[in-house]
C-alpha positions as CSV (number, residue, x, y, z in Angstrom):
1,M,-24.1,8.7,13.0
2,I,-20.6,8.0,11.7
3,S,-19.9,8.3,8.2
4,T,-18.7,5.3,6.3
5,K,-17.1,7.4,3.3
6,W,-13.8,8.8,3.8
7,K,-13.6,12.3,2.4
8,E,-10.4,13.6,0.8
9,P,-9.4,17.2,0.7
10,P,-9.6,18.4,-2.8
11,E,-5.7,18.7,-3.1
12,M,-5.5,14.9,-2.4
13,R,-8.0,14.2,-5.3
14,R,-6.0,12.8,-8.1
15,I,-6.8,10.3,-11.0
16,Y,-4.2,7.7,-11.5
17,R,-4.3,5.7,-14.6
18,P,-2.4,2.6,-15.4
19,I,0.4,3.0,-18.1
20,N,-0.4,2.1,-21.7
21,V,1.2,-1.2,-22.3
22,D,1.2,-0.6,-26.1
23,Q,3.1,2.7,-26.0
24,E,6.8,2.8,-26.4
25,W,9.2,4.4,-23.9
26,P,12.7,5.6,-24.4
27,F,15.1,3.0,-23.1
28,S,18.8,3.9,-22.3
29,P,21.0,0.9,-21.5
30,L,23.8,1.2,-18.9
31,A,24.6,-2.7,-18.6
32,K,27.2,-4.3,-20.9
33,S,27.4,-7.7,-22.2
34,A,29.6,-10.4,-20.6
35,I,29.9,-8.4,-17.2
36,R,28.7,-9.8,-13.9
37,Y,25.9,-8.1,-12.0
38,C,24.5,-8.5,-8.5
39,P,21.0,-7.4,-7.1
40,V,20.1,-3.7,-7.0
41,T,22.5,-2.9,-10.0
42,V,21.0,-0.3,-12.3
43,M,20.7,-2.0,-15.8
44,G,19.2,1.0,-17.7
45,G,16.6,3.7,-17.5
46,A,13.4,5.0,-19.2
47,K,11.6,8.1,-19.2
48,E,7.8,8.4,-18.7
49,N,7.0,12.0,-19.7
50,W,9.4,14.0,-17.3
51,I,10.1,11.2,-14.8
52,G,13.1,9.1,-15.1
53,H,12.8,5.4,-14.1
54,K,15.6,3.1,-13.3
55,I,15.6,-0.4,-14.3
56,M,17.3,-2.8,-11.8
57,V,18.3,-6.4,-11.1
58,P,15.5,-7.3,-8.7
59,F,16.3,-7.2,-4.9
60,K,15.2,-11.0,-4.4
61,F,17.8,-12.2,-6.8
62,E,20.9,-13.9,-5.1
63,G,24.5,-14.1,-6.3
64,K,25.8,-12.7,-9.4
65,Y,24.5,-12.9,-13.0
66,T,26.4,-12.3,-16.4
67,V,24.6,-10.5,-18.8
68,K,24.6,-12.3,-22.1
69,S,23.1,-9.5,-24.3
70,V,21.7,-6.0,-23.9
71,K,19.2,-4.4,-26.3
72,A,20.3,-1.1,-28.0
73,E,18.9,2.3,-27.1
74,G,15.6,3.1,-28.3
75,G,11.8,2.7,-27.8
76,R,10.7,-0.2,-25.9
77,K,7.2,-1.4,-24.8
78,H,6.3,-2.2,-21.1
79,L,6.9,-6.1,-21.3
80,D,9.7,-6.0,-23.7
81,T,13.0,-7.9,-22.9
82,I,15.8,-5.6,-22.4
83,Q,18.6,-7.8,-21.5
84,Q,19.3,-11.5,-21.0
85,S,21.5,-13.4,-18.3
């Protein structure tokens, strides 16, 4: 009889939890106002515990975009707007 359960080795068993959307994360802007940016440009960064994340212009955007405003460095929640273009 073939087992329908996939058995993971102990070292592969991890618990992944979604991020807390109410928590503030430290944000460091790199983008400047009134400058044109293209897709994949790094606009800033945020740290989640010891892991650094880059916030980028999405890959699917086409052309160049001018940034109107950028939020100052500080704590930001998951869905906060950090820049407008």
